[in-house]
LONU-667169 format. One record per residue (C-alpha): z, x, y; chain. Coordinates in steps of 0.001 Angstrom, whole numbers, plus 524288, in hexadecimal, padded with zeros to 5 digits. Last residue first. Layout:
// LONU-667169
     zz     xx     yy  chain
      Z      X      Y      A
...
This chain:
// LONU-667169
     zz     xx     yy  chain
  6E0E1  7F7C6  F778E      A
  6E35D  805F8  F7457      A
  6F104  80822  F79C7      A
  6F7A2  7FAF8  F7814      A
  6F090  7F413  F6CF8      A
  6ED28  800A6  F65C1      A
  6FB34  80586  F6646      A
  7009C  7F840  F624C      A
  6F714  7F77F  F56E6      A
  6FB2A  80506  F525E      A
  7098A  80177  F53A2      A
  70796  7F4E0  F4BE6      A
  6FF31  7FB38  F4162      A
  708F8  80641  F3FB0      A
  71479  7FCD1  F3EF4      A
  70D90  7F47E  F34AF      A
  70A0B  80074  F2C92      A
  717C5  80628  F2DB3      A
  71DDB  7F92F  F29C9      A
  71514  7F8AF  F1DD5      A
  718A2  806AF  F1A35      A
  7272A  8038B  F1B8F      A
  72588  7F75D  F133A      A
  71F34  7FF66  F0872      A
  72A29  80976  F08F8      A
  73476  7FE88  F0946      A
  72EFF  7F75E  EFD75      A
  7396A  7FCAF  EF444      A
  74413  7F792  EFD47      A
  73D39  7EA5C  EFD51      A
  740BA  7E887  EEF04      A
  737DE  7DD8F  EEA66      A
  73EDC  7D24C  EE3A9      A
  739B5  7CD7C  ED68B      A
  73D44  7BFB9  ED251      A
  73F16  7BD48  EC3E6      A
  738B1  7B070  EBFFE      A
  73054  7B698  EB5A2      A
  72C13  7C27B  EBDA5      A
  72C2F  7C5E2  ECC35      A
  723F1  7D1BF  ECFE7      A
  7187E  7C9A3  ED4DF      A
  72165  7C10D  EDD23      A
  72861  7CCEF  EE2C4      A
  71B48  7D2DA  EE6AC      A
  71749  7C5FF  EECF8      A
  723F2  7C566  EF4D6      A
  72211  7D3A5  EF8D3      A
  7140D  7D103  EFD41      A
  71887  7C519  F0506      A
  722F1  7CD78  F0BA8      A
  7187B  7D75A  F0F70      A
  70F71  7CC77  F140B      A
  71A29  7C7D3  F1D28      A
  71959  7D4EF  F240E      A
  724CB  7DE54  F222D      A
  71EE9  7E414  F19DD      A
  7104D  7E458  F1755      A
  708AA  7DB24  F0E6B      A
  6FFBA  7D5F9  F1949      A
  703D8  7C7E0  F1BE1      A
  707BC  7CA2D  F2A0F      A
  6FA49  7CFC1  F2D09      A
  6F3CA  7C2EC  F2912      A
  6FCE8  7BA61  F3128      A
  6FC5D  7C3B9  F3CB3      A
  6ED7F  7C37A  F3C9D      A
  6ECBF  7B4A0  F3B91      A
  6F6D3  7B2EC  F4654      A
  6EF65  7BC69  F4F0F      A
  6E2BE  7B4FD  F4C99      A
  6E92A  7A802  F4FE3      A
  6EEE3  7AE11  F5C3B      A
  6E12E  7B243  F602C      A
  6DC48  7A481  F5D3A      A
  6E6E4  79EEE  F6608      A
  6E36E  7A889  F70D2      A
  6D4D7  7A5E7  F6FCE      A
  6D6B3  7973D  F70E6      A
  6E096  798AE  F7BD7      A
  6D75F  7A05F  F847B      A
  6CB18  7A6AA  F7EFD      A
  6C871  7B2A6  F8755      A
  6D4FC  7B457  F8F1F      A
  6DD33  7B0A8  F8352      A
  6D64C  7BA37  F7A59      A
  6D73D  7C51E  F8462      A
  6E5E2  7C2DB  F85D0      A
  6E781  7C219  F7717      A
  6E1A4  7CFA2  F7581      A
  6ECF9  7D5BC  F7CFB      A
  6F6F3  7CE3B  F74F5      A
  6F019  7D25A  F6862      A
  6F0AE  7E098  F6C91      A
  6FF49  7E00D  F6F23      A
  701C1  7D781  F6322      A
  6FCF5  7E2D5  F5AF4      A
  6F02A  7E8D5  F56BC      A
  6E9CE  7F0E1  F4C1C      A
  6DB5B  7F39F  F4EA0      A
  6D209  7F0E9  F4357      A
  6CAD2  7E569  F499B      A
  6CA23  7ECB0  F56A8      A
  6C0B7  7F6D1  F50E3      A
  6C1A5  802A5  F59E1      A
  6C566  80CB8  F4F9D      A
  6C3FD  81B12  F537E      A
  6CE28  819B9  F5E4D      A
  6D85B  82225  F579B      A
  6E274  8173B  F565A      A
  6D810  80D2A  F5305      A
  6D277  815D8  F4858      A
  6DFF6  81867  F42AD      A
  6E21F  809AF  F417A      A
  6D508  807E7  F3AB0      A
  6D801  812B4  F30E8      A
  6E5C0  80D6C  F2E9E      A
  6E029  80024  F2A4B      A
  6E9F8  7F5F7  F2F2F      A
  6DFFF  7F040  F38A7      A
  6D5F0  7EEFE  F2DE7      A
  6DF6B  7E799  F2510      A
  6E31A  7DED1  F3079      A
  6D4AF  7DBCF  F32E5      A
  6D24D  7D875  F2496      A
  6DDD3  7CF01  F247D      A
  6D93F  7C906  F3157      A
  6CB60  7C71C  F2C76      A
  6D090  7C023  F2073      A
  6D8C3  7B6DF  F2897      A
  6CDFF  7B53C  F32B8      A
  6C58E  7AE0D  F28EE      A
  6D0E2  7A4E5  F2615      A
  6D36C  7A392  F34B0      A
  6C54E  79F74  F3711      A
  6C66A  79530  F2C63      A
  6D38F  7905D  F3186      A
  6CD6D  78DAF  F3EE5      A
  6C031  788C8  F3A2C      A
  6C553  77D8D  F31ED      A
  6CFCC  77788  F3A90      A
  6C741  77AB9  F4669      A
  6BBF0  7731F  F4077      A
  6C4AA  76735  F3F13      A
  6C99B  768C7  F4D09      A
  6BBA2  768D5  F51FB      A
  6B57F  77501  F57E2      A
  6B3E9  77A47  F65B9      A
  6ABC4  786A7  F6827      A
  6B30F  791D2  F6EA0      A
  6AB73  79CCB  F74E5      A
  6A78B  7AA5B  F7025      A
  69EF3  7B358  F783E      A
  6AA1D  7BC39  F7BFF      A
  6AD29  7C650  F865E      A
  6B6E7  7D0B4  F8A1E      A
  6B168  7D995  F9481      A
  6B1BA  7E825  F977F      A
  6A353  7EBFB  F983B      A
  6A2A5  7F71B  F8E55      A
  696A5  7FE8B  F898C      A
  6983F  80691  F7D38      A
  6953B  81518  F7C17      A
  69B46  81A4E  F6F91      A
  6A57F  824EC  F6DCF      A
  6B103  81C62  F716C      A
  6B1F9  80D93  F71ED      A
  6BD67  805F4  F77D8      A
  6BA27  809C6  F85E7      A
  6AC43  80429  F8519      A
  6A496  80D15  F8E2E      A
  6A121  806EC  F9B32      A
  6971D  7FC8C  F9EED      A
  6924C  7FB18  FACEC      A
  69209  7ECC8  FB0C2      A
  6889A  7E45D  FB8A6      A
  68A0B  7D5C4  FBADB      A
  68094  7CA57  FBBD1      A
  68699  7BCBC  FBD5D      A
  680D7  7AFD4  FB893      A
  68814  7A3D3  FBD59      A
  68E5B  798A6  FB5C9      A
  69C1E  79DA5  FB7F7      A
  698A7  7AB96  FB443      A
  68D12  7AEDB  FAB9C      A
  68AF0  7BD72  FAA34      A
  67F35  7C680  FA95B      A
  683F9  7D473  FA83E      A
  67B7B  7DFF9  FAC6B      A
  67F14  7ED4B  FA6DD      A
  681B0  7FAA1  FACE5      A
  682CD  80489  FA1CB      A
  68DFA  80E51  FA296      A
  691BA  80C70  F9461      A
  6857B  80AC6  F8C0E      A
  6827D  7FCF8  F8763      A
  683C1  7F9CD  F78E6      A
  69202  7F5BE  F7A8E      A
  68E44  7EBFC  F8524      A
  683AF  7E5B7  F7CCE      A
  68C9A  7E4E3  F70FC      A
  69781  7DEB2  F7901      A
  68EA7  7D41E  F7E96      A
  687DC  7D157  F71AB      A
  6951F  7CFF0  F6B0C      A
  699CE  7C721  F762C      A
  68EA0  7BDDD  F7353      A
  68334  7B896  F7B49      A
  67E6A  7C4AE  F826C      A
  67168  7C55F  F899C      A
  66BE6  7D2F2  F8CAB      A
  6686C  7D418  F9B22      A
  67190  7DFD0  F9CB7      A
  67CA0  7D7B7  F96D6      A
  67A39  7C908  F9685      A
  68136  7BBE6  F9753      A
  68F4B  7C021  F9918      A
  697A0  7B412  F9BC6      A
  6A257  7B669  FA5CD      A
  6AF4C  7AFEA  FA20D      A
  6B713  7BBFD  FA61F      A
  6B079  7C3BE  FB0F8      A
  6A62F  7CE82  FB1C1      A
  6A5BC  7D511  FBF14      A
  69EC1  7E1D2  FBBC9      A
  6AB30  7E9B2  FBE0F      A
  6B28D  7E0FE  FB46F      A
  6A7CB  7E218  FAA31      A
  6A70E  7F0E1  FABDD      A
  6B5E5  7F14A  FA98E      A
  6BFD8  7F219  FB48F      A
  6C806  7E746  FAE4D      A
  6C30F  7E263  FA132      A
  6BC58  7D529  FA1F1      A
  6C039  7C9FB  F98DC      A
  6BA8D  7BCFF  F9484      A
  6AC06  7BFD0  F95D2      A
  6A379  7B58F  F8F46      A
  697AA  7B900  F86DA      A
  68EF0  7AD6D  F83AF      A
  68950  7A781  F7738      A
  6957A  79F9C  F7429      A
  69900  7A5F9  F672A      A
  6A3D8  79E32  F60B7      A
  6B299  79D4F  F6243      A
  6B8FA  79177  F5BFA      A
  6BDC9  78526  F62AA      A
  6C791  78284  F6D7E      A
  6CFCB  7774A  F681B      A
  6CCEA  776A6  F5979      A
  6C9CA  78520  F57E0      A
  6D5EC  788E1  F5FA0      A
  6DE9F  77FDF  F579F      A
  6D900  78494  F4AAA      A
  6DB03  792CE  F4E8F      A
  6E908  790D3  F5318      A
  6ED63  7885D  F47A3      A
  6E714  79157  F3D97      A
  6ECFA  79D93  F43BB      A
  6FA94  7979D  F444C      A
  6F994  79370  F360A      A
  6F57A  7A123  F3217      A
  700BD  7A72D  F39B0      A
  709DE  79DB4  F32C1      A
  7047F  7A224  F25A4      A
  70792  7B021  F29B4      A
  715B0  7AC78  F2C76      A
  71706  7A3E7  F2066      A
  71303  7AEF3  F173A      A
  720FC  7B3B9  F1522      A
  726E2  7A62F  F1352      A
  71CD1  7A0B2  F09E8      A
  71C5E  7AD7B  F0259      A
  72B24  7AD43  F00E2      A
  72AC1  79EFF  EFCAD      A
  7204F  7A146  EF265      A
  7272A  7AD58  EED09      A
  733F6  7A5F5  EEBB7      A
  73EAF  7A8BE  EF584      A
  749C7  7B1FE  EF253      A
  7444E  7BCE8  EFADA      A
  7436B  7B3F5  F06B1      A
  751FB  7B163  F0649      A
  75887  7A40F  F052E      A
  75E8C  7A618  EF7AD      A
  7648C  7B2D8  EFC7E      A
  76BF2  7AC17  F0774      A
  77917  7AAA9  F0055      A
  7787A  7B8D5  EFC09      A
  7777D  7BDA4  F0A12      A
  76A88  7C4A1  F0CB0      A
  767AF  7D326  F0E04      A
  75905  7D51E  F0F0F      A
  7547B  7E0DD  F0726      A
  74F61  7D82B  EFC1C      A
  74520  7D225  F04DF      A
  74374  7C688  F0E1F      A
  7519A  7C27D  F0C2B      A
  7539E  7BA7A  F186B      A
  74839  7B518  F201D      A
  747B1  7BA93  F2DE7      A
  73C92  7B4ED  F35EF      A
  7352A  7BE61  F3E81      A
  72DDF  7C06F  F4B2F      A
  72303  7C83F  F514D      A
  7218C  7D32B  F5B3E      A
  72945  7CE5D  F66F4      A
  73496  7D82C  F65ED      A
  74170  7D2C7  F6B4C      A
  744E9  7C7E9  F61E1      A
  744D3  7B925  F6377      A
  74CB5  7AF1F  F5BF4      A
  75019  7A63D  F50BD      A
  75BB1  7A907  F47DE      A
  75C62  79FF3  F3C1F      A
  768E7  79A9C  F3606      A
  766DE  78CBF  F3AAF      A
  76323  790CC  F488D      A
  766E1  79DC5  F4ED0      A
  7616C  7A253  F5BE1      A
  75B50  7AF02  F603A      A
  758A5  7B74A  F6C33      A
  752A6  7C489  F6F29      A
  755F9  7C9D3  F61B8      A
  752A0  7D815  F5F5D      A
  7463D  7DC18  F5841      A
  73B20  7D30B  F5461      A
  73431  7C762  F5A5D      A
  7351D  7B8D3  F57BF      A
  74076  7B62D  F4EBA      A
  7445A  7ACEF  F43AF      A
  75072  7B14E  F3C28      A
  7587D  7AC79  F308A      A
  74E93  7A718  F26D8      A
  75479  7A2D8  F19DF      A
  74ADE  79F86  F0F26      A
  74A2A  791ED  F092D      A
  73B5A  79199  F08AD      A
  73A46  78801  F13FD      A
  742AB  7911F  F1C42      A
  739F0  79C9D  F18E7      A
  72DA4  7949C  F1B69      A
  73281  790B1  F28F2      A
  736CC  79E5C  F2CF8      A
  72AC9  7A593  F281F      A
  72181  79C07  F2ECA      A
  72A24  79BE7  F3AE6      A
  72870  7AAA1  F3B77      A
  719BE  7A926  F3C7B      A
  71B7A  79DEC  F4624      A
  723D6  7A6C1  F4EC1      A
  719B5  7B182  F4E0C      A
  70ED9  7A810  F51B2      A
  716B8  7A329  F5D5F      A
  718A2  7B139  F61DE      A
  70A09  7B3BB  F605C      A
  706DD  7A7D7  F689E      A
  71014  7ACC4  F7346      A
  709E4  7BA3C  F728A      A
  6FC42  7B45F  F739C      A
  6FF9C  7AB87  F7F13      A
  705B9  7B722  F8614      A
  6F966  7BEF8  F8368      A
  6F1A2  7B3FD  F89BF      A
  6F9F0  7B568  F95EB      A
  6F66B  7C3C6  F97A1      A
  6FEAF  7CBE8  FA0C6      A
  70797  7C1BE  FA70C      A
  709EC  7B9D3  F9AB0      A
  70AD3  7C61C  F926E      A
  7150F  7CBEC  F9B6B      A
  71CCA  7BF28  F9BC2      A
  71C7F  7BE08  F8CEB      A
  7210E  7CBF5  F8A8B      A
  72B12  7CB5D  F958C      A
  73105  7BF23  F8F7B      A
  73274  7C5F5  F824F      A
  73824  7D239  F8888      A
  7417A  7CA84  F9142      A
  74685  7C2E7  F8589      A
  74854  7CF5A  F7DAC      A
  74F84  7D67B  F888B      A
  758AC  7CB10  F8B2B      A
  75B68  7C7C0  F7CF8      A
  75CEB  7D606  F7936      A
  766FE  7D7F6  F83F1      A
  76E6C  7CB9D  F800E      A
  76F06  7CEFF  F71A5      A
  7688D  7C49A  F6943      A
  7702D  7B914  F640B      A
  77994  7B50D  F5941      A
  776D4  7C1AF  F5223      A
  774C1  7BFBF  F436B      A
  77F9B  7C5DC  F3B84      A
  77B89  7CB4F  F2E4A      A
  76E45  7CEC0  F33B6      A
  7625F  7C756  F2EA0      A
  75880  7D0FC  F2987      A
  74B22  7D536  F2E42      A
  73DAA  7D357  F2873      A
  740E0  7D8A2  F1AFF      A
  737D4  7E455  F1BE7      A
  739EF  7E79A  F2A31      A
  747DC  7E3DA  F2DDA      A
  74ED8  7E4CF  F20D2      A
  74802  7EFE9  F19D2      A
  74595  7F804  F260B      A
  753B6  7F651  F2A86      A
  75894  7FAB7  F1D36      A
  74F6B  80678  F1D38      A
  7555E  80A9D  F2A49      A
  74D5C  80C3F  F36A7      A
């Protein structure tokens, strides 16, 4: 990896080659198309709700890039590429000086705006249309447009769900929506949609009460379960085992996924108020959660097994895709759309962290240049001098991604 490649492709977001290929290579087109189709077919056959999630995520990515593209064009900047995915071209088409297309690696997307930094080589006649020549206000408008788009997506999704399906509230009953294969619950005959009324003659009305009661019971204990199924009362017996995710402490485990939350309808006017309000509260919570996840101590704890707090566990699209299946099975379209809203909110916040090559890193550079400019003289930051900082940022992002991928695949 040459320093020049690092400057152009990572820090500057990629450069437009001198001669843009008319189309992708035939072999890459075939392999890439098959890979994308195989991904969607596999998800559709394995977990249909995961397919819905991935499709929704792809739409969100495209809208993120559309935010950058539209604001750049409105600001007089020249955008030359609009792609979904990274790596080699699978296919592309040219319209009015812009190349639109699909690339081989389905891990995001990008819009190429010329002249993002001083290391970008741009023809003299195009210099006036570069990002770096834009005013501070226009550069901030363009670079924050992606995260703003994620916020808009989240607001639309949450408000729509609240208006159509309602908000989740405690229902006063514990409903099973998933049973782990070969678990005590499976062997006892528990089924999805069963309502657990009591455990060992102790009534339970919330999922917290249910989980607390199970965890407080010694592994190996035979318990009576009182269940409502289709209007009938059913009595089952299950022998608890040790919770596989907890070491060094005896915790009973049944092997079910349950919830006591149900949706309560609300008016459209209430949805317009409650939806954005909940997202505003979630905005601060998301920023705090990301800070916790990026804490090296927490990451080390998850790698060694000493940290079992899911709120501090780094994750990737692999883990989110797996979770999405459970969300869809439990709460259907309403849950899936709210899950996508949460992902959009998280991505929007993370994207504005002041780390290169995230949008927040470019926003930080634009702000630094604004503060250093004096009496009408524009200051331009030398990206070459920021290479060590950028390299550290890239290393942090890569480490978090690889750690999250490891935890999602091997320790999920």
